[in-house]
DSSP file (Angstrom, degrees, kcal/mol; ACC not computed):
  #  RESIDUE AA STRUCTURE BP1 BP2  ACC     N-H-->O    O-->H-N    N-H-->O    O-->H-N    TCO  KAPPA ALPHA  PHI   PSI    X-CA   Y-CA   Z-CA
    1    1 A M              0   0    0      0, 0.0     2,-0.5     0, 0.0     0, 0.0   0.000 360.0 360.0 360.0 132.5  -75.8   24.6  -12.6
    2    2 A D        -     0   0    0     33,-0.1     2,-0.4    34,-0.1    33,-0.1  -0.827 360.0-174.9 -96.2 131.0  -72.3   26.0  -11.9
    3    3 A I        -     0   0    0     -2,-0.5    33,-2.5    31,-0.3    34,-0.8  -0.993   4.8-162.5-129.4 130.0  -69.5   23.6  -11.1
    4    4 A G  E     -a   37   0A   0     -2,-0.4     2,-0.4    32,-0.2    34,-0.2  -0.549  11.6-132.8-106.4 171.8  -66.0   24.5  -10.1
    5    5 A V  E     -a   38   0A   0     32,-1.5    34,-2.7    -2,-0.2     2,-0.7  -0.971   8.5-143.4-123.1 134.9  -62.7   22.8  -10.0
    6    6 A L  E     -a   39   0A   0     -2,-0.4    34,-0.2    32,-0.2    63,-0.0  -0.899  31.7-124.3 -91.8 119.9  -60.2   22.8   -7.0
    7    7 A L        -     0   0    0     32,-3.6     2,-2.1    -2,-0.7    34,-0.3  -0.367  14.1-123.6 -64.8 138.6  -56.7   22.9   -8.6
    8    8 A P        +     0   0    0      0, 0.0    -1,-0.1     0, 0.0    32,-0.1  -0.506  55.1 147.7 -84.4  77.6  -54.4   20.2   -7.4
    9    9 A T        +     0   0    0     -2,-2.1    40,-2.2    40,-0.1    -2,-0.0   0.513  33.7 108.1 -93.0  -7.6  -51.6   22.5   -6.1
   10   10 A G  B >> S-C   48   0B   0     38,-0.2     4,-1.9    -3,-0.2     3,-1.3  -0.301  81.3-115.2 -73.8 158.0  -50.4   20.3   -3.2
   11   11 A T  T 34 S+     0   0    0     36,-2.1    -1,-0.1     1,-0.3    37,-0.1   0.662 112.7  71.1 -66.1 -15.3  -47.1   18.4   -3.2
   12   12 A A  T 34 S+     0   0    0     35,-0.2    -1,-0.3     1,-0.2     3,-0.1   0.876 111.6  30.6 -58.5 -38.2  -49.2   15.2   -3.1
   13   13 A Q  T <4 S+     0   0    0     -3,-1.3     2,-0.5     1,-0.2    -2,-0.2   0.764 127.3  43.1 -94.7 -30.1  -50.0   16.0   -6.8
   14   14 A W     <  -     0   0    0     -4,-1.9    -1,-0.2     4,-0.1    35,-0.0  -0.966  65.9-174.9-129.1 123.2  -46.8   17.9   -7.7
   15   15 A G    >   -     0   0    0     -2,-0.5     3,-1.6    -3,-0.1    -3,-0.1  -0.490  46.1 -86.4-105.7 176.4  -43.2   16.9   -6.8
   16   16 A P  T 3  S+     0   0    0      0, 0.0    -1,-0.0     0, 0.0    -2,-0.0   0.782 125.5  50.3 -55.5 -33.2  -40.0   18.5   -7.4
   17   17 A A  T 3  S+     0   0    0      2,-0.1     2,-0.1     0, 0.0    -3,-0.0   0.624  93.0  93.4 -82.4 -11.4  -39.5   17.2  -10.8
   18   18 A D  S <  S-     0   0    0     -3,-1.6    -4,-0.1     1,-0.1     3,-0.1  -0.362  77.1-122.9 -80.8 158.2  -42.9   18.2  -12.0
   19   19 A D    >   -     0   0    0      1,-0.1     3,-3.1    -2,-0.1     4,-0.3  -0.875  10.0-155.2-109.1 108.3  -43.6   21.6  -13.8
   20   20 A P  T >  S+     0   0    0      0, 0.0     3,-2.6     0, 0.0     4,-0.5   0.771  88.3  78.4 -51.3 -23.7  -46.2   23.7  -12.0
   21   21 A R  T >> S+     0   0    0      1,-0.3     4,-1.0     2,-0.2     3,-1.0   0.747  76.1  75.0 -59.7 -20.5  -46.9   25.3  -15.3
   22   22 A E  H <> S+     0   0    0     -3,-3.1     4,-2.2     1,-0.2    -1,-0.3   0.768  84.0  65.7 -59.0 -25.6  -48.9   22.2  -16.2
   23   23 A L  H <> S+     0   0    0     -3,-2.6     4,-3.2    -4,-0.3    -1,-0.2   0.862  95.1  57.7 -63.2 -32.7  -51.6   23.6  -13.8
   24   24 A I  H <> S+     0   0    0     -3,-1.0     4,-2.2    -4,-0.5    -1,-0.2   0.902 108.6  44.1 -68.3 -39.2  -52.1   26.5  -16.2
   25   25 A A  H  X S+     0   0    0     -4,-1.0     4,-1.7     2,-0.2    -1,-0.2   0.852 112.3  53.8 -70.0 -34.9  -52.9   24.0  -19.0
   26   26 A F  H  X S+     0   0    0     -4,-2.2     4,-2.6     2,-0.2    -2,-0.2   0.951 108.9  49.6 -61.0 -49.3  -55.1   22.0  -16.5
   27   27 A G  H  X S+     0   0    0     -4,-3.2     4,-2.1     1,-0.2    -2,-0.2   0.886 111.6  46.7 -60.8 -43.2  -57.0   25.2  -15.8
   28   28 A R  H  X S+     0   0    0     -4,-2.2     4,-2.4     2,-0.2    -1,-0.2   0.818 110.2  53.2 -69.9 -26.4  -57.6   26.1  -19.4
   29   29 A Y  H  X S+     0   0    0     -4,-1.7     4,-1.9     2,-0.2    -2,-0.2   0.905 107.9  51.5 -67.3 -43.2  -58.7   22.6  -20.1
   30   30 A A  H  <>S+     0   0    0     -4,-2.6     5,-2.0     2,-0.2     4,-0.3   0.923 110.1  49.9 -58.7 -44.8  -61.2   22.9  -17.2
   31   31 A E  H ><5S+     0   0    0     -4,-2.1     3,-2.1     1,-0.2    -2,-0.2   0.967 111.1  47.9 -55.2 -58.1  -62.5   26.1  -18.8
   32   32 A R  H 3<5S+     0   0    0     -4,-2.4    -1,-0.2     1,-0.3    -2,-0.2   0.789 106.1  59.4 -50.3 -33.5  -62.9   24.6  -22.2
   33   33 A S  T 3<5S-     0   0    0     -4,-1.9    -1,-0.3    -5,-0.1    -2,-0.2   0.490 124.1-100.2 -80.1  -3.7  -64.6   21.6  -20.6
   34   34 A G  T < 5 +     0   0    0     -3,-2.1   -31,-0.3    -4,-0.3    -3,-0.2   0.396  68.3 148.5 102.3  -3.9  -67.4   23.9  -19.2
   35   35 A F      < -     0   0    0     -5,-2.0    -1,-0.3     1,-0.1   -31,-0.2  -0.395  37.4-149.6 -66.4 146.5  -66.4   24.4  -15.6
   36   36 A S        +     0   0    0    -33,-2.5    30,-2.6    29,-0.1     2,-0.3   0.525  67.5  23.4 -93.5 -11.0  -67.4   27.6  -14.2
   37   37 A S  E     -ab   4  66A   0    -34,-0.8   -32,-1.5    28,-0.3     2,-0.4  -0.992  54.4-150.5-154.0 155.3  -64.8   28.3  -11.6
   38   38 A L  E     -ab   5  67A   0     28,-2.6    30,-2.0    -2,-0.3     2,-0.4  -1.000  19.4-168.1-128.6 132.2  -61.3   27.5  -10.6
   39   39 A F  E     -ab   6  68A   0    -34,-2.7   -32,-3.6    -2,-0.4     2,-0.4  -0.954  11.1-164.7-129.8 146.3  -60.1   27.5   -7.1
   40   40 A A  E     - b   0  69A   0     28,-2.1    30,-2.5    -2,-0.4    31,-0.8  -0.935  14.8-159.6-117.9 143.3  -56.8   27.4   -5.3
   41   41 A N  E     - b   0  71A   0     -2,-0.4     2,-0.3   -34,-0.3    31,-0.2  -0.834   6.4-141.7-125.6 166.9  -56.4   26.6   -1.7
   42   42 A D        -     0   0    0     29,-1.4     2,-0.3    -2,-0.3    30,-0.1  -0.755  14.8-172.8-114.8 161.4  -53.8   27.1    1.1
   43   43 A S        -     0   0    0     -2,-0.3     5,-0.1     3,-0.1    30,-0.0  -0.980  29.5-157.0-158.3 148.6  -52.7   25.0    3.9
   44   44 A L  S    S+     0   0    0     -2,-0.3    -1,-0.1     1,-0.1    -2,-0.0   0.515  96.7  58.2 -93.2 -10.8  -50.5   25.1    7.0
   45   45 A L  S    S+     0   0    0      1,-0.2    -1,-0.1     2,-0.0    -2,-0.0   0.740 110.5  24.3 -95.5 -27.6  -50.1   21.3    7.0
   46   46 A S  S    S-     0   0    0    -35,-0.0    -1,-0.2   -34,-0.0    -3,-0.1  -0.999  81.3-107.7-145.9 143.8  -48.6   20.6    3.6
   47   47 A P        +     0   0    0      0, 0.0   -36,-2.1     0, 0.0     2,-0.3  -0.316  47.3 159.2 -69.4 147.6  -46.6   22.5    1.2
   48   48 A R  B     -C   10   0B   0    -38,-0.2     2,-0.2    -5,-0.1   -38,-0.2  -0.972  49.9 -73.7-157.6 165.2  -48.3   23.6   -2.0
   49   49 A I        -     0   0    0    -40,-2.2    -8,-0.1    -2,-0.3   -40,-0.1  -0.544  67.8 -96.0 -67.3 131.3  -48.1   26.2   -4.8
   50   50 A E     >  -     0   0    0     -2,-0.2     4,-2.0     1,-0.1     5,-0.1  -0.312  32.3-132.8 -61.4 132.9  -49.1   29.5   -3.3
   51   51 A A  H  > S+     0   0    0      1,-0.2     4,-2.7     2,-0.2     5,-0.2   0.873  99.2  42.4 -55.9 -53.9  -52.8   30.2   -4.0
   52   52 A L  H  > S+     0   0    0      1,-0.2     4,-2.4     2,-0.2    -1,-0.2   0.861 112.7  52.7 -74.7 -33.2  -52.7   33.8   -5.2
   53   53 A T  H  > S+     0   0    0      2,-0.2     4,-1.8     1,-0.2    -1,-0.2   0.941 110.3  50.2 -61.4 -47.2  -49.6   33.3   -7.4
   54   54 A M  H  X S+     0   0    0     -4,-2.0     4,-1.6     1,-0.2     3,-0.5   0.960 113.0  45.8 -55.9 -54.8  -51.5   30.3   -9.1
   55   55 A L  H  X S+     0   0    0     -4,-2.7     4,-1.4     1,-0.3    -1,-0.2   0.843 109.8  53.6 -67.2 -30.4  -54.6   32.4   -9.7
   56   56 A A  H  < S+     0   0    0     -4,-2.4    -1,-0.3     2,-0.2    -2,-0.2   0.823 108.2  50.5 -65.7 -32.0  -52.5   35.3  -11.0
   57   57 A A  H  < S+     0   0    0     -4,-1.8     4,-0.3    -3,-0.5    -2,-0.2   0.780 113.6  47.1 -78.2 -23.0  -50.8   32.9  -13.6
   58   58 A L  H >X S+     0   0    0     -4,-1.6     3,-1.1    -5,-0.2     4,-0.8   0.795  95.8  75.6 -86.9 -23.2  -54.4   31.7  -14.6
   59   59 A A  G >< S+     0   0    0     -4,-1.4     3,-0.7     1,-0.3    -1,-0.2   0.885  95.3  45.0 -58.9 -44.6  -55.9   35.2  -14.9
   60   60 A P  G 34 S+     0   0    0      0, 0.0    -1,-0.3     0, 0.0    -2,-0.1   0.663 116.2  43.9 -77.9 -12.1  -54.4   36.2  -18.2
   61   61 A V  G <4 S+     0   0    0     -3,-1.1     2,-0.3    -4,-0.3    -2,-0.2   0.315 103.1  73.4-116.1   9.6  -55.0   32.9  -20.1
   62   62 A T    <<  -     0   0    0     -4,-0.8   -34,-0.1    -3,-0.7   -35,-0.0  -0.917  50.9-179.5-116.4 151.3  -58.6   32.2  -18.9
   63   63 A E  S    S+     0   0    0     -2,-0.3    -1,-0.1     3,-0.0    -4,-0.0   0.748  73.7  20.5-114.3 -40.4  -61.7   34.2  -20.2
   64   64 A T  S    S+     0   0    0      2,-0.1     2,-0.1   -27,-0.0    -2,-0.0   0.679  91.0 101.1-117.4 -16.1  -64.9   33.0  -18.6
   65   65 A V        -     0   0    0      1,-0.1     2,-0.5   -28,-0.1   -28,-0.3  -0.414  68.4-124.1 -73.2 149.3  -64.1   31.2  -15.4
   66   66 A T  E     -b   37   0A   0    -30,-2.6   -28,-2.6    -2,-0.1     2,-0.4  -0.774  25.7-149.7 -82.7 128.2  -64.4   32.7  -12.0
   67   67 A L  E     +b   38   0A   0     -2,-0.5     2,-0.3   -30,-0.2   -28,-0.2  -0.799  29.8 148.7-101.0 138.7  -61.0   32.5  -10.1
   68   68 A G  E     -b   39   0A   0    -30,-2.0   -28,-2.1    -2,-0.4     2,-0.5  -0.996  45.0-104.4-162.1 168.4  -61.1   32.2   -6.2
   69   69 A T  E     -b   40   0A   0     -2,-0.3   -28,-0.2   -30,-0.2     3,-0.2  -0.833  12.3-163.9 -99.2 132.8  -59.5   30.9   -3.1
   70   70 A A  E    S-     0   0A   0    -30,-2.5     2,-0.3    -2,-0.5   -29,-0.2   0.804  85.6  -5.1 -84.3 -27.8  -61.0   27.9   -1.4
   71   71 A A  E     -b   41   0A   0    -31,-0.8   -29,-1.4     2,-0.0     2,-0.4  -0.889  68.0-169.9-161.4 138.2  -58.9   28.8    1.8
   72   72 A L        -     0   0    0     -2,-0.3   -31,-0.0    -3,-0.2    -3,-0.0  -0.980  10.4-151.2-136.6 118.6  -56.2   31.5    2.3
   73   73 A M              0   0    0     -2,-0.4   -30,-0.1     1,-0.1    -2,-0.0  -0.754 360.0 360.0 -85.6 134.6  -53.9   31.8    5.2
   74   74 A P              0   0    0      0, 0.0    -1,-0.1     0, 0.0    -2,-0.0   0.511 360.0 360.0 -72.9 360.0  -52.7   35.2    6.2
């Protein structure tokens, strides 16, 4: 069974004083823990770290997980 993780990129999880680079460590930890995919989403209702930028930051530091968008606003 493949189980993925939705990255907590919203401002509810990350405030101005937090370092978004911690999400990269979170993604690497999820991969080492056996999760098969990492997803980032977008929203018109609440600010968040931009999904494609987040996935681009994870691409060079992960090896086996599938990266994808849960929702992406054009």
